[in-house]
C-alpha positions as CSV (number, residue, x, y, z in Angstrom):
1,M,30.4,7.6,-28.9
2,T,28.7,4.2,-28.5
3,R,27.0,3.2,-31.8
4,Y,23.1,2.1,-31.2
5,P,21.0,0.8,-34.1
6,P,18.4,3.0,-35.1
7,H,15.4,3.3,-33.3
8,A,12.1,3.4,-35.2
9,P,8.9,2.8,-33.1
10,R,8.6,-0.9,-31.8
11,P,7.3,-3.2,-34.3
12,L,3.6,-4.2,-33.0
13,M,4.9,-7.7,-33.0
14,L,6.7,-7.3,-30.7
15,S,4.5,-8.2,-28.3
16,R,4.7,-6.9,-24.2
17,R,5.2,-11.0,-22.9
18,R,8.1,-11.1,-25.3
19,F,9.2,-7.2,-24.2
20,V,8.5,-7.5,-20.6
21,Q,10.2,-11.6,-20.1
22,G,12.6,-11.0,-22.7
23,L,13.9,-14.2,-24.7
24,A,14.9,-17.2,-23.1
25,A,18.1,-16.9,-25.4
26,G,18.6,-13.1,-25.0
27,G,22.2,-11.7,-24.0
28,V,25.2,-11.2,-25.5
29,L,25.6,-12.7,-28.7
30,L,29.5,-12.7,-29.4
31,G,28.6,-12.6,-33.6
32,L,27.7,-16.3,-33.8
33,S,25.2,-17.8,-36.5
34,T,21.8,-18.2,-35.1
35,T,22.0,-21.7,-34.9
36,A,25.2,-21.4,-33.0
37,L,23.4,-19.2,-31.0
38,K,20.6,-21.5,-29.9
39,A,23.4,-24.0,-28.8
40,V,25.4,-21.4,-26.7
41,A,22.1,-20.5,-24.8
42,Q,21.8,-24.1,-23.8
43,Q,25.1,-24.6,-22.7
44,A,24.7,-21.3,-20.8
45,R,21.3,-22.7,-19.3
46,A,23.0,-25.7,-18.3
47,A,26.1,-23.6,-16.5
48,S,23.6,-21.4,-15.0
49,G,24.5,-18.4,-16.9
50,T,26.4,-16.9,-14.1
51,A,29.6,-14.2,-15.2
52,P,33.1,-15.1,-15.1
53,V,35.0,-15.1,-12.0
54,L,38.5,-13.7,-11.8
55,Q,41.0,-13.8,-9.1
56,G,43.8,-13.0,-7.7
57,T,45.8,-9.4,-7.5
58,E,46.6,-8.3,-10.9
59,F,43.8,-8.2,-13.3
60,D,43.2,-7.3,-17.1
61,L,39.8,-6.1,-18.2
62,V,39.0,-4.5,-21.7
63,I,35.9,-2.6,-22.4
64,A,34.6,-3.0,-25.7
65,E,31.2,-2.7,-27.0
66,S,29.5,-6.1,-28.3
67,P,26.1,-7.3,-29.7
68,V,22.9,-8.4,-27.5
69,N,19.6,-9.0,-28.2
70,F,17.5,-9.5,-25.0
71,T,14.0,-9.0,-26.9
72,G,13.7,-9.7,-30.4
73,Q,15.6,-6.3,-31.0
74,P,19.1,-6.4,-31.6
75,G,21.3,-3.7,-29.8
76,M,24.9,-2.7,-29.0
77,A,26.2,-3.1,-25.2
78,T,29.0,-1.9,-23.2
79,T,30.7,-5.2,-21.5
80,I,33.9,-5.7,-19.8
81,N,35.9,-9.0,-21.5
82,G,32.3,-9.5,-23.6
83,S,30.7,-10.1,-20.3
84,L,26.9,-9.2,-19.2
85,P,27.4,-8.7,-15.9
86,A,31.1,-8.0,-16.5
87,P,33.6,-10.5,-15.0
88,T,32.9,-10.8,-10.9
89,L,36.2,-9.9,-9.1
90,R,37.3,-11.3,-5.9
91,W,39.8,-10.1,-3.8
92,R,41.1,-10.8,-0.7
93,E,40.9,-8.4,2.4
94,G,44.7,-7.0,2.8
95,D,46.1,-7.6,-0.6
96,T,47.2,-5.1,-3.2
97,V,45.0,-5.3,-6.2
98,T,46.3,-4.1,-9.8
99,I,43.6,-3.8,-12.3
100,R,44.6,-2.4,-15.9
101,V,42.1,-1.2,-17.5
102,T,42.2,-0.6,-21.6
103,N,39.3,1.1,-23.7
104,R,38.5,-0.1,-27.0
105,L,35.1,2.1,-27.1
106,H,34.9,5.5,-29.5
107,E,34.6,7.7,-26.0
108,S,36.3,8.1,-22.5
109,T,35.2,5.6,-20.1
110,S,35.8,4.9,-16.6
111,V,35.3,2.1,-13.7
112,H,34.2,3.2,-10.4
113,W,34.6,0.5,-7.0
114,H,31.4,1.3,-5.5
115,G,31.5,1.5,-1.7
116,I,35.5,0.4,-2.0
117,I,37.3,2.9,0.6
118,L,40.6,3.7,-1.6
119,P,42.4,6.9,-2.5
120,Y,40.5,9.6,-4.5
121,Q,42.8,8.9,-7.6
122,M,41.6,5.7,-7.9
123,D,38.0,6.5,-7.4
124,G,37.1,6.6,-11.0
125,V,34.9,9.5,-11.6
126,P,35.8,11.7,-14.5
127,G,36.2,15.2,-14.1
128,I,36.5,14.8,-9.8
129,S,39.4,12.1,-9.0
130,F,40.7,11.9,-12.5
131,G,40.4,12.8,-16.6
132,G,38.7,9.1,-17.7
133,I,40.0,7.0,-19.7
134,A,40.5,8.0,-23.8
135,P,39.8,5.4,-26.6
136,G,42.5,3.2,-27.2
137,E,44.5,4.3,-23.3
138,T,45.2,2.1,-20.7
139,F,44.6,3.2,-17.2
140,T,46.0,1.0,-13.9
141,Y,44.1,1.5,-10.6
142,R,46.0,0.2,-7.8
143,F,44.8,0.7,-4.0
144,K,45.0,-1.9,-1.1
145,V,41.9,-3.7,0.0
146,S,40.9,-2.8,3.6
147,Q,37.5,-4.6,3.8
148,S,35.7,-7.8,2.4
149,G,32.5,-8.4,1.8
150,T,29.7,-8.5,-1.6
151,Y,30.7,-5.0,-3.4
152,W,30.1,-3.8,-6.9
153,Y,31.8,-1.8,-10.4
154,H,30.3,0.2,-12.8
155,S,31.8,2.6,-15.5
156,H,30.6,6.3,-14.2
157,S,30.9,7.7,-17.8
158,G,27.6,8.5,-19.1
159,F,24.9,6.1,-19.8
160,Q,27.4,3.0,-20.0
161,E,26.4,1.3,-17.0
162,L,22.5,1.3,-18.5
163,T,24.1,-0.2,-21.3
164,G,25.8,-3.3,-19.5
165,M,28.8,-2.2,-17.8
166,Y,28.6,-3.6,-14.1
167,G,29.9,-6.5,-12.3
168,A,30.2,-8.1,-8.9
169,I,33.2,-7.7,-6.4
170,I,33.6,-10.3,-3.3
171,I,36.1,-9.4,-1.2
172,D,36.8,-12.5,1.1
173,P,38.1,-11.6,4.6
174,A,41.9,-11.8,6.1
175,G,40.4,-14.0,9.3
176,P,37.7,-16.6,9.3
177,E,34.6,-16.1,7.5
178,T,31.6,-14.7,9.5
179,I,28.7,-15.6,7.6
180,R,28.8,-19.5,7.1
181,A,27.0,-21.0,4.3
182,E,27.7,-24.7,2.0
183,R,26.3,-22.6,-1.2
184,D,27.2,-19.0,-2.1
185,H,25.4,-16.9,-5.4
186,V,25.9,-13.4,-6.7
187,V,22.4,-12.2,-8.0
188,L,23.3,-8.8,-10.0
189,L,19.8,-7.7,-10.4
190,S,19.9,-5.0,-13.8
191,D,17.9,-4.0,-16.1
192,W,17.9,-3.1,-20.0
193,T,16.4,-0.6,-22.8
194,D,16.6,-1.0,-26.3
195,E,16.5,2.4,-26.5
196,D,19.8,4.4,-26.6
197,P,19.6,5.8,-23.6
198,M,19.8,9.7,-24.2
199,R,17.0,9.3,-26.2
200,V,15.2,8.3,-23.1
201,F,16.3,11.1,-21.3
202,M,15.2,13.8,-23.9
203,K,12.0,11.9,-24.0
204,L,11.7,12.3,-20.4
205,K,12.5,15.8,-20.7
206,I,9.8,16.8,-22.8
207,Q,6.9,14.7,-20.9
208,S,8.0,13.2,-17.7
209,G,5.4,10.7,-17.4
210,Y,5.9,8.9,-20.8
211,Y,6.8,5.5,-19.5
212,N,4.1,5.6,-16.9
213,Y,2.1,2.7,-17.2
214,H,-0.2,3.9,-14.4
215,Q,-1.3,7.1,-14.9
216,P,-5.1,7.7,-12.8
217,T,-7.9,6.6,-15.5
218,A,-11.7,7.6,-15.4
219,V,-11.8,4.1,-14.7
220,D,-10.0,4.8,-11.4
221,F,-12.4,7.9,-11.2
222,F,-15.5,6.2,-10.6
223,R,-13.9,3.6,-8.4
224,D,-12.8,6.1,-5.8
225,A,-16.0,7.9,-6.5
226,S,-18.2,4.8,-5.6
227,R,-16.2,4.0,-2.3
228,D,-15.3,7.5,-1.3
229,G,-18.1,9.6,-2.4
230,L,-18.6,12.0,-5.8
231,S,-17.3,14.9,-4.0
232,A,-14.3,13.2,-2.4
233,A,-13.4,11.7,-5.4
234,L,-13.5,14.7,-7.4
235,D,-11.6,16.7,-4.9
236,K,-8.8,14.0,-5.0
237,R,-8.4,14.3,-8.9
238,K,-8.6,18.6,-8.5
239,M,-6.0,17.9,-5.7
240,W,-3.5,16.1,-7.9
241,N,-4.1,18.5,-11.1
242,Q,-3.4,21.4,-9.1
243,M,0.1,19.6,-8.2
244,R,0.6,18.7,-11.5
245,M,1.7,15.9,-9.9
246,S,0.7,11.8,-10.6
247,P,0.1,9.8,-7.8
248,T,1.4,6.8,-9.5
249,D,4.6,8.5,-10.3
250,L,7.4,5.8,-8.4
251,S,9.9,5.4,-11.3
252,D,10.6,7.3,-14.5
253,L,11.6,4.2,-16.6
254,S,9.0,0.9,-16.5
255,A,8.5,-2.3,-18.8
256,Q,7.2,-0.2,-21.6
257,T,11.3,0.4,-22.2
258,L,13.1,-1.8,-20.1
259,T,13.8,-5.5,-19.6
260,Y,14.5,-6.7,-16.0
261,L,17.6,-8.8,-15.9
262,A,18.9,-11.3,-13.1
263,N,22.7,-11.9,-13.7
264,G,22.4,-11.0,-17.6
265,T,19.4,-13.2,-17.9
266,T,16.0,-12.3,-18.9
267,P,13.0,-13.6,-17.0
268,A,11.8,-16.1,-19.8
269,G,15.5,-17.1,-19.8
270,N,15.5,-18.1,-16.3
271,W,18.7,-17.5,-14.4
272,T,19.5,-20.4,-12.2
273,G,21.2,-21.1,-9.5
274,L,22.1,-24.8,-7.9
275,F,22.4,-26.1,-4.1
276,R,21.9,-29.4,-3.0
277,P,19.0,-30.0,-0.2
278,G,20.5,-29.2,3.5
279,E,23.0,-26.9,2.1
280,R,22.6,-23.4,3.6
281,V,23.1,-20.5,0.6
282,R,24.4,-17.7,0.7
283,L,22.4,-15.4,-2.0
284,R,24.6,-11.6,-2.4
285,F,22.3,-9.7,-4.3
286,I,23.4,-6.5,-5.6
287,N,21.3,-3.9,-7.2
288,G,23.0,-2.5,-10.4
289,A,20.0,-1.3,-12.0
290,G,20.1,2.2,-13.9
291,N,16.4,2.8,-12.9
292,T,14.8,-0.1,-10.8
293,F,13.8,-0.2,-7.1
294,Y,13.4,-3.9,-6.6
295,D,11.3,-5.8,-3.9
296,V,12.5,-9.5,-3.4
297,R,11.0,-12.3,-2.1
298,I,11.5,-15.9,-2.7
299,P,8.0,-17.6,-1.8
300,G,8.4,-20.4,0.3
301,L,11.2,-19.5,1.9
302,K,12.7,-17.3,4.4
303,L,15.2,-14.4,4.3
304,K,17.8,-14.0,6.6
305,V,19.8,-10.7,6.3
306,V,23.3,-10.9,7.2
307,H,25.0,-8.4,5.1
308,V,23.9,-4.9,3.9
309,D,26.5,-2.5,1.5
310,G,29.7,-4.6,2.4
311,V,29.1,-4.7,5.9
312,D,27.7,-7.8,8.3
313,V,24.3,-6.8,10.1
314,E,23.1,-8.3,13.1
315,P,20.6,-11.2,11.6
316,V,17.2,-9.9,11.0
317,T,14.5,-12.7,9.0
318,V,12.1,-11.4,6.9
319,D,9.9,-12.0,3.6
320,E,10.7,-9.3,1.5
321,F,13.3,-6.4,0.6
322,R,13.7,-3.7,-1.2
323,F,16.6,-1.8,-2.5
324,G,17.6,0.4,-4.4
325,P,20.3,1.0,-7.3
326,G,23.7,0.7,-6.1
327,E,22.6,-1.0,-3.1
328,T,23.5,-4.5,-1.9
329,C,21.9,-7.2,0.4
330,D,22.9,-10.8,1.3
331,V,20.6,-13.5,2.7
332,L,21.0,-17.0,3.7
333,V,18.0,-19.2,2.9
334,E,17.5,-23.2,3.5
335,P,15.9,-24.4,0.7
336,H,14.3,-28.5,1.1
337,D,12.3,-28.4,-2.1
338,D,13.2,-29.0,-5.5
339,A,12.7,-25.4,-6.8
340,Y,12.3,-21.9,-5.9
341,T,11.4,-19.0,-7.6
342,I,13.7,-15.8,-7.0
343,F,11.3,-13.0,-7.9
344,A,12.6,-8.9,-7.6
345,Q,9.6,-6.7,-8.9
346,S,9.9,-3.3,-9.8
347,M,8.2,-0.9,-7.4
348,D,6.2,0.5,-10.5
349,R,4.7,-2.7,-10.5
350,T,5.2,-2.8,-13.9
351,G,7.6,-5.9,-14.6
352,Y,10.4,-8.2,-12.7
353,A,13.4,-10.1,-12.9
354,R,14.0,-13.7,-12.0
355,G,15.8,-16.8,-11.4
356,T,15.1,-19.7,-10.0
357,L,17.3,-22.4,-6.7
358,A,17.1,-25.4,-7.6
359,V,18.8,-28.8,-7.2
360,R,19.3,-29.2,-10.6
361,A,19.3,-27.4,-14.2
362,G,15.8,-26.8,-16.0
363,L,13.4,-27.0,-13.1
364,S,11.4,-24.0,-12.1
365,A,9.2,-23.0,-9.7
366,P,5.5,-21.2,-10.0
367,V,6.1,-17.2,-10.6
368,P,4.3,-15.4,-8.2
369,P,1.6,-12.4,-9.7
370,M,2.8,-8.7,-9.4
371,D,1.1,-7.3,-6.8
372,A,-1.0,-4.1,-7.5
373,A,0.2,-1.2,-8.8
374,P,0.5,1.2,-5.5
375,W,-0.6,5.3,-5.2
376,L,1.0,7.4,-3.6
377,S,-0.5,8.8,-0.5
378,M,-0.4,12.7,0.5
379,A,1.7,11.5,3.3
380,D,4.1,10.4,1.1
381,M,4.0,13.4,-0.7
382,M,4.2,15.6,2.1
383,G,5.2,14.3,5.1
384,A,3.6,14.8,8.6
385,M,0.1,16.1,7.8
386,D,-3.1,16.8,7.5
387,H,-4.1,14.6,4.9
388,G,-7.1,17.2,4.0
389,D,-5.1,20.1,4.6
390,M,-2.9,21.4,1.8
391,S,-1.6,24.5,3.8
392,G,1.7,22.2,4.1
393,M,2.5,22.1,0.9
394,S,4.4,24.6,-0.3
395,G,6.1,25.4,-2.9
396,M,3.5,24.1,-5.3
397,D,2.4,27.4,-6.9
398,H,5.5,28.8,-9.0
399,G,3.6,32.0,-9.2
400,S,2.1,32.3,-5.4
401,M,6.3,32.8,-4.9
402,A,6.7,36.1,-6.2
403,G,6.0,38.0,-3.0
404,M,7.8,35.5,-0.8
405,D,10.5,37.7,1.4
406,H,13.7,35.2,1.2
407,G,15.9,37.3,3.0
408,A,13.5,36.5,6.0
409,M,14.5,33.1,5.9
410,Q,17.0,32.2,8.3
411,G,19.7,29.9,9.2
412,M,20.5,29.8,5.2
413,T,23.7,30.0,4.0
414,G,22.8,30.4,0.2
415,M,26.2,30.5,-0.9
416,T,26.8,26.8,-1.8
417,G,22.9,25.0,-1.7
418,M,23.4,24.0,1.1
419,T,23.0,24.4,4.9
420,G,25.7,24.4,7.4
421,M,25.0,24.8,11.5
422,D,27.3,24.8,14.2
423,S,26.8,24.0,17.7
424,G,25.7,28.2,18.8
425,Q,23.4,27.9,16.0
426,M,20.8,25.2,16.8
427,Q,17.4,26.5,18.2
428,G,15.1,24.2,20.1
429,M,17.5,21.3,21.1
430,D,19.2,20.0,24.4
431,S,21.1,22.7,26.0
432,A,23.7,20.6,26.9
433,N,24.4,19.3,23.9
434,P,22.8,20.8,20.5
435,L,24.2,17.7,18.6
436,A,23.1,14.9,20.7
437,A,20.5,14.2,18.5
438,P,20.1,15.2,14.7
439,S,17.8,18.8,14.3
440,T,13.8,18.0,13.3
441,T,13.6,22.3,12.2
442,V,13.6,22.1,8.7
443,R,15.8,24.7,7.1
444,H,15.1,25.0,3.6
445,A,18.4,26.8,1.2
446,R,17.3,30.3,-0.6
447,T,18.2,28.1,-3.8
448,E,15.5,25.8,-3.6
449,Y,13.1,28.6,-4.3
450,G,13.4,28.7,-7.9
451,P,12.0,27.0,-11.1
452,G,14.2,23.9,-10.5
453,T,12.0,22.8,-7.7
454,D,8.6,22.5,-7.3
455,M,7.6,21.3,-4.3
456,R,9.1,21.6,-0.5
457,V,8.5,19.2,2.2
458,D,8.0,21.3,5.7
459,M,6.8,18.5,7.8
460,P,9.1,15.5,6.8
461,R,8.5,12.2,8.2
462,T,11.2,9.8,9.6
463,A,9.8,6.7,9.4
464,L,12.3,4.3,9.8
465,D,10.3,1.2,10.4
466,D,8.2,2.4,7.3
467,P,9.1,-0.2,4.4
468,G,8.0,2.0,1.4
469,I,5.0,2.4,-0.7
470,G,3.9,-0.7,-2.3
471,L,5.2,-2.9,0.5
472,R,3.0,-1.8,3.8
473,N,0.4,-4.2,5.2
474,N,0.8,-6.7,2.5
475,G,0.8,-9.8,4.5
476,R,4.8,-10.2,4.6
477,R,7.2,-9.5,6.5
478,V,9.4,-6.5,4.8
479,L,12.8,-5.3,5.8
480,T,13.1,-1.4,7.4
481,L,16.0,0.5,8.0
482,A,14.9,0.3,11.6
483,D,15.9,-3.7,11.4
484,L,19.6,-3.0,10.5
485,H,22.0,-2.9,13.1
486,T,25.8,-2.9,12.5
487,P,27.7,-4.8,15.4
488,G,30.6,-3.5,16.7
489,G,28.6,0.0,16.8
490,P,30.4,3.1,14.9
491,L,34.1,3.4,13.3
492,D,34.4,7.1,15.0
493,L,32.7,7.0,18.9
494,R,33.3,11.2,18.4
495,G,30.0,13.2,18.1
496,P,29.2,15.2,15.8
497,G,30.7,18.7,15.9
498,R,28.4,19.8,13.0
499,E,25.2,19.7,11.3
500,V,24.7,19.9,7.6
501,E,21.4,19.5,5.7
502,L,21.0,19.1,1.9
503,H,17.6,18.9,0.3
504,L,16.9,16.5,-2.4
505,T,14.8,18.6,-5.0
506,G,13.5,18.6,-8.5
507,N,11.0,19.4,-11.0
508,M,9.3,16.5,-12.5
509,E,7.5,18.7,-15.4
510,R,10.7,20.0,-16.5
511,Y,12.5,16.8,-15.4
512,T,15.3,18.3,-13.6
513,W,16.8,16.5,-10.6
514,S,19.1,18.6,-7.8
515,I,20.3,19.1,-4.5
516,D,19.3,22.5,-2.6
517,G,17.2,23.2,-5.6
518,L,21.0,23.6,-7.7
519,Q,21.8,21.5,-10.4
520,F,25.3,19.8,-10.3
521,G,27.0,22.4,-13.0
522,K,25.4,25.4,-11.0
523,S,26.9,24.2,-7.3
524,K,29.5,24.7,-5.4
525,P,31.4,22.0,-3.8
526,V,30.1,20.8,-0.2
527,H,33.5,21.1,1.9
528,F,34.3,19.0,4.9
529,R,37.5,19.1,7.3
530,H,39.7,16.6,7.1
531,G,39.2,14.4,10.0
532,E,35.9,15.9,11.5
533,R,33.0,14.2,12.9
534,L,29.5,15.5,11.2
535,R,26.2,14.6,10.6
536,V,24.0,15.3,7.6
537,I,20.8,15.3,7.3
538,L,19.1,14.2,3.7
539,H,15.8,15.8,3.6
540,N,13.8,14.7,0.7
541,D,11.3,17.1,-0.8
542,T,10.2,15.2,-4.0
543,M,7.5,12.3,-5.0
544,M,10.5,10.0,-5.7
545,T,12.7,7.9,-3.3
546,H,16.5,8.6,-4.2
547,P,19.7,6.1,-3.3
548,M,21.8,8.9,-2.3
549,H,25.5,7.2,-2.7
550,L,28.3,9.1,-1.3
551,H,31.6,8.2,-2.4
552,G,35.4,7.2,-0.3
553,M,33.4,7.8,3.2
554,W,31.5,5.5,5.2
555,S,27.5,7.0,6.0
556,E,26.4,5.6,9.5
557,L,22.7,6.2,9.3
558,E,21.7,7.0,12.7
559,S,18.1,7.0,14.7
560,P,15.9,10.3,15.3
561,D,17.4,10.3,18.8
562,G,20.6,10.2,17.8
563,R,21.9,6.0,18.1
564,F,23.9,4.8,15.4
565,L,22.2,1.6,13.5
566,A,24.0,1.0,10.5
567,R,27.2,1.6,8.5
568,R,26.1,2.3,4.6
569,H,27.1,3.4,1.3
570,T,23.9,3.9,-0.5
571,L,20.9,5.1,1.6
572,S,17.5,4.9,-0.1
573,V,15.3,8.4,1.0
574,Q,12.0,8.1,0.4
575,P,9.6,10.6,-0.4
576,A,8.9,13.2,2.1
577,Q,11.2,11.9,4.6
578,R,14.2,13.0,6.7
579,L,17.2,10.8,7.4
580,S,20.1,11.5,9.6
581,L,24.1,9.8,8.7
582,L,27.0,10.3,10.4
583,V,30.4,10.9,8.4
584,T,33.8,10.7,9.6
585,A,36.0,13.2,6.7
586,D,38.9,10.6,6.8
587,A,39.5,10.8,3.0
588,L,41.6,13.3,1.6
589,G,40.5,14.4,-1.7
590,R,37.5,15.2,-4.5
591,W,34.9,12.7,-3.8
592,A,31.7,12.4,-5.2
593,W,27.6,12.1,-3.9
594,H,24.7,11.7,-6.0
595,C,21.6,9.9,-6.7
596,H,22.3,6.4,-7.8
597,L,19.0,6.7,-10.1
598,M,21.1,7.4,-13.6
599,L,18.8,9.7,-15.1
600,H,18.8,11.6,-12.0
601,M,22.4,12.3,-11.5
602,D,22.4,13.4,-15.3
603,A,20.2,15.4,-14.8
604,G,21.7,17.4,-11.9
605,M,21.4,15.7,-8.6
606,F,25.2,15.4,-8.0
607,R,27.0,16.8,-5.6
608,E,31.1,17.4,-5.6
609,V,32.5,16.9,-1.7
610,V,36.0,18.0,-1.4
611,V,37.9,17.4,1.9
612,S,40.7,18.9,2.7
């Protein structure tokens, strides 16, 4: 097991400012003395703090523990080649790469190449694609690189990703680069906790809102009463109490335990990327966080989004974008002043990662205040319903479910925890081609009716043009799914031959997460037929946003009327949202499909996909 220092309650001397912003010299300690550490920190800041870059076709990576200190409390990180983040790997499309990974931990480990199309035996998911890398052993990954763009890699074992094991991948195209820039920086955003992640997980199992800074208070009640009237305020509080939920439950973890990092650097450390005036700068944003959705902007600069999840998109200019763990987003900026702040606030507005674009080291720009903490609305919770009508909420009271006739439910397989429909089973759709557009009929699996599921959404919203909670009408142009268009259209021109519906489910009080009400250990694999083209509908029955990552195959997002939009490897599904994507099952083998919030994945929102 990975060793962690004892975790008694934090001393009061560790101020909130120190904890949220971290130490200016925070990071990997390398076993040096305090005096030496200060010198190294100064040099690191002067060199901008970027991870080392390894390039070529053969790589040797060593996984081990390294002492770190981000907040004033020493800890142990899981590192690759002693670096946090891990070294950036630079490959070329068309090459065959060989990567020897040696495990010097006291526990098994693995490396998953996120978004990379490769044989399933090289995918790096213990228990599915291989057995893991035992302590003291070396595993050799070898595969041909068949794509280009911005990707990343990370551990798929335990909580090692949350303890520092992640790094960037840049794949140069075989032909000319499609995106022109004079300067290129990776901005890998992540999060760090001084606590043992297993202890964090157990706290949430006991009290799911343990780390929620923004629980409704008496002050909020009196504000609502003053604005909306006493009766409306009482009804609002009664409604949330009846649901046993909090309207501020946007994130399981907050800055109460997390420090937010940019390229392994705390906000106080201020990672800096250099540029020369007049240059066009490409920023390759990667969300390598274990828990955090980031809202990213650079005050004073427009962001031209040109590349998402390793694939070019038709350029769209915005002020801000949100992305979840697992997602990547490349933007072009054209800075003209001396310094700009890269500002990435957490979705729950308890903290932020921060860096600087500057013409020379040591400069900084003003850091904007965080936005106000948002509250979920009933539309976020239950979709397209009359906000004053509670009848649209099903499954809120488990006791009321006792008399339900589960046998009366139509279109439910009940066997694998998923709903599959062929052309002949689709009703209420275009009779000429019932699969021309995604179905809108909600089909809850029998397995959703149980103690592992505390709510079901019967009237979901598609809302591809919705930037999400906390970003609506904020005065800034915010990227949405509707803005994304992959040039050239889909990889496969065939329409789907069948439709599969998967529901993202959970129970906040029990802190269980699942798909179709079944946690991974209780589920059976989803089966794809090799070579088939199928549609998958992801339907979110929970109050949280889930970044869903399918290994080994592309997820091609489509519009509600069935038009191709964008090719993705990770798709974030908002609360009460119903997204549709097309998949070509062209990759034989066993694959993972899971929420990329680490604690949700570990709690059960994970499914195996078998292509045969």
